[in-house]
C-alpha positions in Angstrom: 1.6 -16.0 -2.9 2.1 -16.6 0.8 0.1 -18.8 3.0 -1.5 -15.8 4.7 -2.7 -14.5 1.3 -4.1 -17.8 0.2 -6.1 -18.1 3.5 -7.4 -14.5 2.9 -8.5 -15.5 -0.6 -10.3 -18.5 0.7 -11.9 -16.3 3.5 -13.1 -13.8 0.9 -14.6 -16.5 -1.3 -16.4 -18.1 1.7 -17.8 -14.7 2.9 -19.0 -13.8 -0.6 -20.6 -17.2 -1.1 -22.4 -17.3 2.2 -23.4 -13.6 1.9 -25.0 -14.2 -1.6 -26.7 -17.3 -0.3 -28.2 -15.4 2.6 -29.3 -12.6 0.3 -31.5 -15.1 -1.6 -33.4 -16.1 1.5 -36.8 -14.6 2.4 -36.1 -13.7 6.0 -35.2 -10.1 6.6 -32.6 -11.0 9.3 -30.8 -13.3 6.8 -30.8 -10.6 4.2 -29.2 -8.2 6.6 -26.6 -10.7 7.7 -25.9 -11.4 4.0 -25.2 -7.7 3.4 -22.9 -7.6 6.5 -21.0 -10.7 5.3 -20.6 -9.2 1.8 -19.3 -6.0 3.3 -16.7 -7.9 5.4 -15.7 -9.9 2.3 -15.2 -6.7 0.3 -13.1 -5.2 3.0 -10.9 -8.3 3.1 -10.6 -8.2 -0.7 -9.4 -4.6 -0.6 -6.9 -5.4 2.1 -5.7 -8.3 0.0 -5.4 -6.1 -3.1 -3.2 -3.7 -1.3 -0.4 -6.2 -1.2 2.4 -6.4 1.3 3.3 -3.3 3.3 6.4 -1.4 2.2 8.2 1.8 3.2 6.3 5.0 3.7 6.1 7.1 0.5 6.9 10.4 2.1 9.3 9.3 4.8 11.1 6.5 2.9 13.7 8.7 1.1 17.2 9.5 2.1 18.3 12.1 4.6 17.0 15.3 3.0 16.8 17.3 6.3 18.6 20.6 6.3 21.6 20.7 8.6 
């Protein structure tokens, strides 16, 4: 796991923790901010789950163009 992936894992954990903590508050603004932070954490988790970028699936093959 690279340094960038570890920092993303830590960022996801912090966003989830702070988001859940804010959801447990009584203030409506804090609940809304908690939902926003959970959404950002989920997006980062999906980005992290995608892994490293590779070659394009459709354009990565050999030279199959007709002559």
